[in-house]
LUMVO-684141 format. One record per residue: residue number from 0; x, y, z of N, C-alpha, C in turn. Coordinates in steps of 0.05 Angstrom, whole numbers, padded with zeros to 5 digits. Example, Ala and Ser with C-alpha at 12.3 -4.5 7.8 and 13.67 -1.06 7.14 Angstrom:
BEGIN
[0 [00264 -00114 00156] [00246 -00090 00156] [00264 -00066 00156]],
[1 [00257 -00045 00142] [00273 -00021 00143] [00258 00001 00157]],
This chain:
BEGIN
[0 [-00227 -00962 -01707] [-00218 -00956 -01672] [-00238 -00983 -01663]],
[1 [-00223 -00994 -01637] [-00233 -01009 -01624] [-00266 -01002 -01607]],
[2 [-00283 -01022 -01611] [-00302 -01023 -01588] [-00299 -01021 -01560]],
[3 [-00322 -01003 -01552] [-00309 -00997 -01518] [-00335 -01005 -01513]],
[4 [-00353 -01016 -01524] [-00379 -01032 -01503] [-00406 -01015 -01511]],
[5 [-00416 -01027 -01506] [-00446 -01011 -01501] [-00467 -00991 -01498]],
[6 [-00447 -00987 -01457] [-00455 -00973 -01448] [-00454 -00945 -01458]],
[7 [-00430 -00937 -01475] [-00421 -00907 -01477] [-00419 -00907 -01513]],
[8 [-00421 -00932 -01534] [-00422 -00935 -01560] [-00413 -00904 -01574]],
[9 [-00425 -00899 -01601] [-00414 -00876 -01613] [-00398 -00854 -01602]],
[10 [-00420 -00841 -01578] [-00403 -00812 -01567] [-00386 -00818 -01562]],
[11 [-00370 -00844 -01537] [-00343 -00843 -01532] [-00326 -00848 -01558]],
[12 [-00335 -00862 -01571] [-00326 -00855 -01604] [-00313 -00828 -01612]],
[13 [-00332 -00820 -01615] [-00330 -00804 -01631] [-00316 -00775 -01613]],
[14 [-00319 -00771 -01596] [-00302 -00754 -01574] [-00275 -00765 -01570]],
[15 [-00265 -00791 -01571] [-00239 -00799 -01570] [-00230 -00793 -01597]],
[16 [-00243 -00788 -01627] [-00230 -00788 -01644] [-00230 -00762 -01640]],
[17 [-00246 -00742 -01649] [-00235 -00713 -01643] [-00208 -00710 -01630]],
[18 [-00206 -00714 -01603] [-00183 -00715 -01583] [-00154 -00720 -01596]],
[19 [-00162 -00745 -01611] [-00143 -00751 -01631] [-00128 -00742 -01646]],
[20 [-00140 -00727 -01653] [-00131 -00713 -01676] [-00109 -00692 -01675]],
[21 [-00109 -00681 -01647] [-00085 -00662 -01644] [-00060 -00685 -01638]],
[22 [-00036 -00664 -01651] [-00009 -00680 -01640] [00000 -00689 -01610]],
[23 [-00015 -00659 -01587] [-00014 -00666 -01561] [-00043 -00667 -01551]],
[24 [-00052 -00686 -01539] [-00082 -00693 -01536] [-00093 -00674 -01521]],
[25 [-00121 -00661 -01530] [-00123 -00637 -01507] [-00153 -00660 -01498]],
[26 [-00144 -00665 -01470] [-00160 -00680 -01454] [-00185 -00667 -01437]],
[27 [-00205 -00672 -01443] [-00230 -00658 -01418] [-00224 -00653 -01397]],
[28 [-00229 -00637 -01385] [-00233 -00633 -01361] [-00256 -00653 -01350]],
[29 [-00253 -00659 -01324] [-00276 -00665 -01302] [-00295 -00680 -01328]],
[30 [-00282 -00696 -01337] [-00308 -00712 -01352] [-00330 -00725 -01343]],
[31 [-00355 -00731 -01361] [-00371 -00746 -01347] [-00395 -00751 -01365]],
[32 [-00405 -00781 -01361] [-00428 -00786 -01379] [-00444 -00793 -01364]],
[33 [-00470 -00779 -01365] [-00498 -00778 -01356] [-00513 -00811 -01357]],
[34 [-00535 -00814 -01359] [-00550 -00847 -01365] [-00572 -00833 -01343]],
[35 [-00597 -00821 -01364] [-00614 -00822 -01343] [-00630 -00855 -01336]],
[36 [-00637 -00849 -01306] [-00645 -00877 -01306] [-00669 -00892 -01293]],
[37 [-00677 -00912 -01287] [-00708 -00916 -01275] [-00687 -00930 -01254]],
[38 [-00670 -00936 -01250] [-00660 -00946 -01222] [-00621 -00951 -01226]],
[39 [-00609 -00953 -01215] [-00582 -00961 -01216] [-00569 -00975 -01189]],
[40 [-00551 -00986 -01192] [-00532 -01002 -01165] [-00511 -01000 -01163]],
[41 [-00492 -00993 -01140] [-00467 -01005 -01143] [-00461 -01027 -01122]],
[42 [-00448 -01047 -01127] [-00444 -01069 -01115] [-00408 -01076 -01112]],
[43 [-00397 -01074 -01087] [-00365 -01082 -01087] [-00364 -01102 -01076]],
[44 [-00352 -01123 -01072] [-00345 -01146 -01063] [-00369 -01169 -01055]],
[45 [-00388 -01162 -01078] [-00412 -01169 -01068] [-00425 -01159 -01057]],
[46 [-00425 -01135 -01036] [-00438 -01125 -01022] [-00448 -01096 -01041]],
[47 [-00472 -01100 -01036] [-00485 -01070 -01040] [-00481 -01043 -01031]],
[48 [-00469 -01027 -01046] [-00459 -01007 -01034] [-00478 -00977 -01037]],
[49 [-00483 -00972 -01055] [-00505 -00945 -01067] [-00530 -00966 -01080]],
[50 [-00549 -00956 -01084] [-00565 -00959 -01105] [-00590 -00934 -01102]],
[51 [-00606 -00927 -01125] [-00621 -00904 -01128] [-00644 -00916 -01145]],
[52 [-00674 -00899 -01141] [-00689 -00914 -01159] [-00680 -00887 -01186]],
[53 [-00717 -00871 -01191] [-00707 -00858 -01218] [-00685 -00834 -01219]],
[54 [-00671 -00830 -01234] [-00651 -00810 -01235] [-00626 -00809 -01251]],
[55 [-00613 -00798 -01242] [-00577 -00799 -01260] [-00563 -00816 -01249]],
[56 [-00546 -00829 -01261] [-00521 -00847 -01257] [-00496 -00827 -01276]],
[57 [-00476 -00824 -01260] [-00462 -00805 -01271] [-00432 -00817 -01262]],
[58 [-00421 -00821 -01285] [-00393 -00833 -01293] [-00378 -00809 -01294]],
[59 [-00352 -00801 -01279] [-00333 -00783 -01274] [-00317 -00792 -01277]],
[60 [-00298 -00775 -01295] [-00264 -00780 -01295] [-00255 -00747 -01295]],
[61 [-00233 -00748 -01272] [-00215 -00731 -01271] [-00188 -00724 -01283]],
[62 [-00184 -00716 -01297] [-00159 -00710 -01317] [-00141 -00686 -01307]],
[63 [-00106 -00685 -01309] [-00089 -00667 -01299] [-00103 -00639 -01314]],
[64 [-00102 -00627 -01297] [-00102 -00601 -01299] [-00123 -00590 -01295]],
[65 [-00150 -00606 -01277] [-00172 -00602 -01274] [-00170 -00584 -01251]],
[66 [-00192 -00569 -01239] [-00187 -00548 -01221] [-00218 -00553 -01198]],
[67 [-00206 -00539 -01183] [-00236 -00542 -01162] [-00266 -00533 -01176]],
[68 [-00257 -00507 -01196] [-00279 -00488 -01206] [-00287 -00505 -01229]],
[69 [-00270 -00525 -01239] [-00281 -00543 -01262] [-00299 -00567 -01250]],
[70 [-00299 -00570 -01233] [-00314 -00584 -01209] [-00336 -00582 -01202]],
[71 [-00339 -00556 -01197] [-00355 -00540 -01185] [-00378 -00538 -01205]],
[72 [-00370 -00524 -01230] [-00384 -00523 -01251] [-00398 -00547 -01263]],
[73 [-00385 -00574 -01273] [-00389 -00593 -01275] [-00415 -00609 -01263]],
[74 [-00404 -00606 -01238] [-00429 -00608 -01214] [-00455 -00598 -01213]],
[75 [-00451 -00561 -01227] [-00478 -00551 -01225] [-00486 -00560 -01262]],
[76 [-00473 -00560 -01275] [-00491 -00574 -01300] [-00502 -00599 -01302]],
[77 [-00492 -00623 -01284] [-00503 -00645 -01274] [-00529 -00639 -01264]],
[78 [-00537 -00619 -01242] [-00558 -00617 -01230] [-00576 -00607 -01244]],
[79 [-00575 -00587 -01267] [-00584 -00563 -01283] [-00594 -00581 -01308]],
[80 [-00591 -00596 -01322] [-00586 -00618 -01342] [-00621 -00626 -01345]],
[81 [-00629 -00618 -01364] [-00657 -00617 -01366] [-00663 -00649 -01387]],
[82 [-00671 -00672 -01372] [-00670 -00696 -01378] [-00704 -00708 -01379]],
[83 [-00723 -00696 -01375] [-00753 -00707 -01369] [-00765 -00689 -01378]],
[84 [-00789 -00693 -01397] [-00808 -00676 -01405] [-00829 -00673 -01379]],
[85 [-00835 -00651 -01381] [-00859 -00637 -01359] [-00882 -00651 -01362]],
[86 [-00903 -00643 -01346] [-00931 -00655 -01339] [-00953 -00651 -01364]],
[87 [-00941 -00629 -01373] [-00963 -00618 -01397] [-00939 -00631 -01423]],
[88 [-00926 -00654 -01426] [-00910 -00660 -01453] [-00887 -00647 -01466]],
[89 [-00886 -00619 -01450] [-00855 -00607 -01464] [-00840 -00623 -01456]],
[90 [-00818 -00621 -01485] [-00801 -00638 -01485] [-00766 -00630 -01473]],
[91 [-00755 -00643 -01458] [-00731 -00631 -01441] [-00733 -00610 -01424]],
[92 [-00757 -00615 -01399] [-00767 -00589 -01386] [-00752 -00588 -01364]],
[93 [-00750 -00617 -01346] [-00741 -00612 -01323] [-00715 -00627 -01314]],
[94 [-00707 -00618 -01296] [-00681 -00625 -01283] [-00679 -00659 -01269]],
[95 [-00666 -00671 -01251] [-00667 -00685 -01233] [-00678 -00670 -01208]],
[96 [-00676 -00653 -01193] [-00685 -00644 -01183] [-00717 -00637 -01176]],
[97 [-00724 -00624 -01202] [-00756 -00624 -01216] [-00771 -00646 -01212]],
[98 [-00755 -00673 -01215] [-00763 -00699 -01213] [-00764 -00706 -01187]],
[99 [-00754 -00702 -01171] [-00746 -00717 -01134] [-00730 -00735 -01150]],
[100 [-00715 -00734 -01169] [-00698 -00761 -01169] [-00674 -00761 -01163]],
[101 [-00650 -00779 -01168] [-00637 -00790 -01147] [-00612 -00785 -01158]],
[102 [-00581 -00786 -01157] [-00555 -00790 -01169] [-00547 -00810 -01154]],
[103 [-00530 -00825 -01173] [-00510 -00837 -01163] [-00490 -00839 -01182]],
[104 [-00466 -00822 -01161] [-00438 -00817 -01178] [-00414 -00844 -01180]],
[105 [-00405 -00850 -01197] [-00387 -00872 -01196] [-00364 -00859 -01208]],
[106 [-00337 -00864 -01202] [-00308 -00856 -01199] [-00305 -00871 -01227]],
[107 [-00294 -00867 -01258] [-00295 -00876 -01275] [-00270 -00867 -01296]],
[108 [-00244 -00878 -01288] [-00218 -00870 -01296] [-00217 -00872 -01320]],
[109 [-00231 -00891 -01330] [-00226 -00901 -01353] [-00245 -00897 -01382]],
[110 [-00259 -00877 -01379] [-00266 -00857 -01389] [-00248 -00839 -01403]],
[111 [-00223 -00838 -01391] [-00208 -00813 -01412] [-00179 -00845 -01420]],
[112 [-00188 -00856 -01424] [-00171 -00875 -01435] [-00156 -00871 -01469]],
[113 [-00138 -00871 -01476] [-00133 -00872 -01502] [-00117 -00898 -01514]],
[114 [-00134 -00905 -01538] [-00136 -00921 -01552] [-00124 -00924 -01578]],
[115 [-00107 -00899 -01584] [-00092 -00904 -01615] [-00073 -00915 -01612]],
[116 [-00052 -00913 -01592] [-00040 -00935 -01606] [-00031 -00971 -01594]],
[117 [-00036 -00985 -01606] [-00037 -01019 -01593] [-00062 -01027 -01591]],
[118 [-00062 -01044 -01569] [-00090 -01053 -01561] [-00090 -01054 -01533]],
[119 [-00067 -01033 -01506] [-00080 -01033 -01495] [-00083 -01012 -01488]],
[120 [-00108 -01008 -01470] [-00110 -00972 -01467] [-00089 -00966 -01453]],
[121 [-00092 -00933 -01453] [-00068 -00918 -01446] [-00085 -00896 -01427]],
[122 [-00078 -00896 -01406] [-00091 -00880 -01380] [-00081 -00850 -01367]],
[123 [-00063 -00846 -01385] [-00049 -00821 -01379] [-00060 -00797 -01386]],
[124 [-00081 -00801 -01399] [-00102 -00774 -01397] [-00121 -00771 -01373]],
[125 [-00120 -00793 -01354] [-00133 -00787 -01331] [-00114 -00782 -01301]],
[126 [-00122 -00770 -01285] [-00106 -00761 -01267] [-00106 -00786 -01240]],
[127 [-00082 -00788 -01230] [-00084 -00812 -01209] [-00086 -00807 -01182]],
[128 [-00091 -00831 -01165] [-00086 -00830 -01148] [-00100 -00805 -01122]],
[129 [-00085 -00791 -01101] [-00093 -00782 -01080] [-00106 -00748 -01093]],
[130 [-00093 -00740 -01117] [-00104 -00715 -01128] [-00134 -00721 -01139]],
[131 [-00133 -00746 -01154] [-00158 -00757 -01169] [-00189 -00760 -01143]],
[132 [-00173 -00767 -01128] [-00194 -00776 -01104] [-00208 -00751 -01100]],
[133 [-00193 -00733 -01085] [-00195 -00704 -01068] [-00217 -00694 -01088]],
[134 [-00208 -00692 -01121] [-00224 -00673 -01132] [-00257 -00682 -01146]],
[135 [-00247 -00717 -01145] [-00274 -00725 -01147] [-00291 -00734 -01118]],
[136 [-00282 -00734 -01100] [-00290 -00725 -01078] [-00304 -00698 -01079]],
[137 [-00286 -00678 -01084] [-00302 -00652 -01078] [-00330 -00652 -01106]],
[138 [-00323 -00670 -01124] [-00349 -00667 -01148] [-00374 -00678 -01132]],
[139 [-00376 -00706 -01118] [-00391 -00720 -01103] [-00406 -00693 -01079]],
[140 [-00390 -00683 -01073] [-00390 -00658 -01050] [-00411 -00637 -01057]],
[141 [-00405 -00627 -01079] [-00404 -00614 -01094] [-00443 -00612 -01110]],
[142 [-00437 -00635 -01118] [-00470 -00648 -01125] [-00486 -00654 -01096]],
[143 [-00480 -00665 -01074] [-00497 -00659 -01057] [-00500 -00636 -01048]],
[144 [-00483 -00612 -01039] [-00494 -00590 -01035] [-00510 -00574 -01054]],
[145 [-00514 -00583 -01071] [-00528 -00563 -01103] [-00553 -00581 -01099]],
[146 [-00568 -00602 -01082] [-00585 -00615 -01090] [-00598 -00616 -01054]],
[147 [-00597 -00647 -01053] [-00603 -00652 -01017] [-00583 -00683 -01017]],
[148 [-00564 -00673 -00997] [-00546 -00701 -00993] [-00555 -00727 -00987]],
[149 [-00581 -00729 -00985] [-00588 -00757 -00984] [-00594 -00773 -01007]],
[150 [-00603 -00744 -01027] [-00614 -00750 -01056] [-00590 -00764 -01079]],
[151 [-00563 -00759 -01055] [-00535 -00771 -01081] [-00516 -00782 -01070]],
[152 [-00521 -00807 -01078] [-00508 -00831 -01070] [-00482 -00826 -01085]],
[153 [-00465 -00851 -01083] [-00432 -00849 -01087] [-00432 -00878 -01087]],
[154 [-00410 -00882 -01116] [-00394 -00910 -01115] [-00366 -00914 -01088]],
[155 [-00352 -00934 -01095] [-00325 -00935 -01071] [-00296 -00920 -01101]],
[156 [-00292 -00901 -01090] [-00261 -00889 -01110] [-00243 -00918 -01106]],
[157 [-00237 -00922 -01131] [-00223 -00935 -01145] [-00217 -00966 -01130]],
[158 [-00238 -00978 -01134] [-00258 -00998 -01125] [-00267 -01017 -01159]],
[159 [-00262 -01037 -01152] [-00275 -01048 -01173] [-00299 -01063 -01170]],
[160 [-00320 -01044 -01182] [-00345 -01035 -01179] [-00355 -01056 -01199]],
[161 [-00387 -01064 -01196] [-00405 -01078 -01207] [-00426 -01061 -01208]],
[162 [-00436 -01041 -01222] [-00448 -01026 -01244] [-00473 -01033 -01256]],
[163 [-00506 -01038 -01241] [-00523 -01043 -01254] [-00540 -01019 -01250]],
[164 [-00550 -01021 -01284] [-00570 -01006 -01279] [-00592 -01002 -01303]],
[165 [-00618 -00995 -01301] [-00641 -00993 -01321] [-00642 -00960 -01328]],
[166 [-00634 -00968 -01366] [-00629 -00934 -01375] [-00666 -00928 -01380]],
[167 [-00667 -00909 -01380] [-00695 -00901 -01382] [-00691 -00877 -01406]],
[168 [-00696 -00895 -01438] [-00706 -00877 -01458] [-00691 -00897 -01480]],
[169 [-00673 -00901 -01491] [-00639 -00891 -01469] [-00635 -00862 -01481]],
[170 [-00634 -00853 -01457] [-00622 -00827 -01460] [-00590 -00822 -01441]],
[171 [-00567 -00819 -01446] [-00543 -00819 -01440] [-00526 -00805 -01458]],
[172 [-00510 -00779 -01442] [-00506 -00759 -01452] [-00477 -00752 -01439]],
[173 [-00454 -00742 -01458] [-00431 -00740 -01449] [-00428 -00702 -01445]],
[174 [-00407 -00693 -01417] [-00403 -00675 -01412] [-00385 -00672 -01410]],
[175 [-00366 -00642 -01414] [-00346 -00643 -01399] [-00347 -00608 -01388]],
[176 [-00322 -00602 -01373] [-00316 -00572 -01365] [-00303 -00555 -01388]],
[177 [-00292 -00574 -01413] [-00283 -00553 -01425] [-00254 -00573 -01431]],
[178 [-00244 -00573 -01456] [-00209 -00582 -01455] [-00192 -00569 -01452]],
[179 [-00171 -00582 -01438] [-00151 -00571 -01432] [-00144 -00543 -01438]],
[180 [-00134 -00527 -01423] [-00125 -00508 -01429] [-00138 -00479 -01431]],
[181 [-00163 -00487 -01441] [-00182 -00465 -01443] [-00200 -00459 -01418]],
[182 [-00209 -00435 -01413] [-00219 -00424 -01388] [-00245 -00418 -01391]],
């Protein structure tokens, strides 16, 4: 399987390998990659759009069949995911809200690419256009509503973005609302 790059590594390769075992691909709903970061930023056309300090960088993709319920579920999971140790040294005890961290959401349909055939990625596993934008913006809105709007930043949907980050750990997790067809 071709290399997807250092950012996602084996996690995405493993996920894609599992998905490609099915005759009809079972794409994940509202698929995200979470990275615990010391800082992250998004630049578009040489202009800084958003930046955060300590917190979570969320790369999110929307698939056909995604629902508002899937978006709400995943937004809640993002905020509740315990990625930090507590003051007493307890491992994996605190979430982004507990540490007063920030969240940077970045739309990234390429997470749902299929590389099963040939050398060109196939993006049919990603929802396109206005529907994807609507669900992605709902996701960002639900994260803001679940936390504090000023602590949640966003990239630019469908823009060519430069995403910079300082990974903390490194800690990188894949999350989804579940495979298509399952409730």
